[in-house]
C-alpha positions as CSV (number, residue, x, y, z in Angstrom):
1,M,23.5,19.1,10.7
2,L,23.4,18.0,7.1
3,L,21.5,15.4,5.7
4,R,22.9,12.9,3.1
5,C,20.9,11.0,0.6
6,T,21.5,7.5,0.3
7,P,19.8,5.1,-2.0
8,L,17.1,2.7,-0.9
9,S,18.0,-0.4,0.4
10,S,17.0,-3.7,-1.3
11,R,14.5,-4.4,1.4
12,Y,12.7,-1.4,1.4
13,T,12.3,-1.3,-2.5
14,R,11.0,-5.2,-2.0
15,Y,8.6,-3.8,0.4
16,T,7.6,-0.9,-2.0
17,L,7.2,-3.2,-4.7
18,L,5.3,-6.0,-2.9
19,F,2.8,-3.2,-1.7
20,L,2.5,-1.8,-5.0
21,L,2.2,-4.8,-7.0
22,V,0.0,-6.8,-4.5
23,P,-2.8,-5.1,-3.2
24,Y,-3.9,-7.3,-0.4
25,A,-0.3,-7.2,0.9
26,C,-0.9,-4.1,2.4
27,V,-4.1,-4.9,4.1
28,L,-3.2,-7.8,5.3
29,I,0.5,-6.5,6.9
30,S,-1.3,-3.3,8.4
31,S,-4.2,-5.2,9.6
32,T,-1.2,-7.3,11.6
33,L,0.3,-4.5,12.8
34,Y,-2.9,-3.3,14.1
35,Y,-3.2,-6.1,16.3
36,V,-0.2,-6.4,17.7
37,W,0.3,-2.6,18.4
38,R,-3.4,-1.8,19.6
39,Q,-2.5,-2.2,23.1
40,E,0.6,-0.3,23.6
41,H,0.2,2.1,20.6
42,P,-3.2,2.7,20.3
43,R,-2.7,5.8,17.9
44,K,-0.2,4.7,15.3
45,A,-2.2,1.3,15.6
46,Q,-5.4,3.1,14.2
47,Q,-3.0,5.1,11.6
48,I,-1.4,2.3,10.6
49,N,-4.7,0.5,9.8
50,R,-6.0,3.2,8.0
51,L,-3.5,4.0,5.7
52,G,-3.6,0.2,4.6
53,L,-7.1,0.4,3.6
54,I,-6.3,3.7,1.9
55,V,-3.9,2.6,0.0
56,F,-5.9,-0.3,-1.2
57,G,-9.0,1.8,-1.8
58,A,-6.2,3.5,-4.3
59,Q,-5.3,0.4,-6.0
60,F,-8.7,-0.7,-6.4
61,L,-9.6,2.7,-8.1
62,L,-6.5,2.8,-10.2
63,M,-7.3,-0.6,-11.6
64,F,-10.6,0.0,-11.9
65,G,-10.1,3.5,-14.3
66,Y,-7.4,1.0,-16.1
67,G,-10.0,-1.6,-16.7
68,I,-12.7,1.2,-17.7
69,L,-9.5,2.8,-20.3
70,V,-9.2,-0.7,-21.5
71,A,-12.4,-1.5,-22.3
72,A,-13.3,2.1,-23.7
73,L,-10.2,1.8,-26.1
74,G,-11.4,-1.3,-27.6
75,G,-8.3,-3.6,-25.8
76,G,-11.2,-6.3,-24.4
77,Q,-12.2,-7.8,-27.6
C-alpha cells in the first residue's frame, strides 16, 4: 500500500494557524474536548487535555524568551 502525500486542506491550515497565533485557543479547545470525551474516552480525554496545556506552556516560554531577547537587545527603548 502506497501512501500519497497531499497538501493540507485549508481547514487544517486554519486550525494550525489558530493554535500557533492565539495561545489560549488551544487550551480552550482541548479543555472542551476533555469534558466532552471524559466519560466515553477517558484516556483520549486526558491526552488531549495534557497536550493542550503543554502547547500553551511551550508558547508561553517562547514568548517569554522572545521578550527577554528583545529587552536585552535594547528593543524596548
